[in-house]
C-alpha positions as CSV (number, residue, x, y, z in Angstrom):
1,X,13.9,-16.6,15.9
2,X,13.5,-19.7,14.0
3,X,10.5,-20.2,12.0
4,X,11.0,-23.5,10.9
5,X,11.4,-25.5,14.2
6,X,8.8,-26.0,17.1
7,X,9.4,-26.3,19.9
8,X,8.2,-25.4,23.9
9,X,9.1,-22.2,23.7
10,X,7.2,-21.0,19.9
11,X,3.8,-21.1,19.8
12,X,3.0,-23.1,16.5
13,X,1.2,-20.2,14.7
14,X,4.6,-19.3,14.0
15,X,6.1,-21.8,12.6
16,X,6.5,-20.6,8.5
17,X,5.7,-24.6,7.4
18,X,2.2,-24.9,9.3
19,X,1.2,-21.0,8.5
20,X,2.1,-22.2,4.7
21,X,0.2,-25.8,4.8
22,X,-3.2,-23.6,6.1
23,X,-2.4,-21.3,3.5
24,X,-2.6,-23.9,0.7
25,X,-6.0,-25.1,2.4
26,X,-7.3,-21.4,1.0
27,X,-6.2,-21.7,-1.7
28,X,-7.4,-24.8,-2.7
29,X,-11.1,-23.6,-2.8
30,X,-9.2,-20.4,-6.0
31,X,-7.6,-18.5,-6.8
32,X,-7.1,-15.4,-4.4
33,X,-5.7,-11.8,-4.0
34,X,-3.4,-11.6,-1.0
35,X,-5.6,-9.7,1.0
36,X,-8.2,-12.6,0.7
37,X,-5.8,-14.4,1.8
38,X,-5.4,-12.6,5.2
39,X,-8.8,-12.2,5.4
40,X,-9.9,-15.3,5.6
41,X,-6.6,-17.1,7.5
42,X,-7.9,-14.7,10.4
43,X,-11.3,-15.6,10.4
44,X,-10.2,-19.7,9.7
45,X,-7.0,-20.0,11.9
46,X,-6.4,-16.9,14.1
47,X,-9.1,-14.9,15.8
48,X,-6.8,-11.5,16.5
49,X,-4.1,-10.9,13.8
50,X,-1.1,-8.7,15.0
51,X,1.7,-7.1,12.5
52,X,4.0,-10.5,13.7
53,X,1.3,-12.8,12.6
54,X,0.6,-10.7,9.2
55,X,4.6,-10.8,8.9
56,X,4.5,-14.6,9.1
57,X,1.8,-15.2,6.5
58,X,4.0,-13.3,4.0
59,X,6.8,-15.6,5.1
60,X,4.5,-18.2,4.3
61,X,3.3,-16.7,0.7
62,X,6.7,-16.0,-0.2
63,X,8.5,-19.7,0.9
64,X,5.3,-21.4,-1.2
65,X,6.6,-19.1,-4.0
66,X,10.2,-19.8,-3.9
67,X,10.0,-23.5,-4.0
68,X,6.7,-23.7,-7.1
69,X,3.6,-24.4,-4.6
70,X,2.0,-21.1,-6.3
71,X,2.2,-18.5,-8.8
72,X,0.8,-14.8,-9.0
73,X,-1.1,-14.4,-12.4
74,X,-3.5,-11.0,-12.6
75,X,-2.3,-10.0,-8.8
76,X,-4.2,-13.1,-7.8
77,X,-2.3,-16.0,-5.7
78,X,-2.9,-18.8,-7.2
79,X,-1.9,-22.4,-6.4
80,X,0.4,-24.2,-9.0
81,X,0.1,-27.7,-7.8
82,X,-1.9,-30.2,-9.4
83,X,-4.0,-32.1,-6.3
84,X,-3.2,-31.6,-2.3
85,X,-5.8,-34.0,-0.4
86,X,-6.7,-32.2,3.3
87,X,-8.0,-34.7,5.1
């Protein structure tokens, strides 16, 4: 499965870039643990959280970590960019 492309056969909720954007919005309010990120994501964007969706969230967090957008400190994930404007 290609997690970076959107086509008519896949849901936008399975797209890593879309999930990453949502995670950045969640982290804009402060540092959070992995469990809190998943809990907030479920509450805000997905009413039912499947194992597949949880795996996609892990992949999105890994993508953000590798691109330098987030950082891990004291078991908390924090935003590592100056300012993100969510409008």
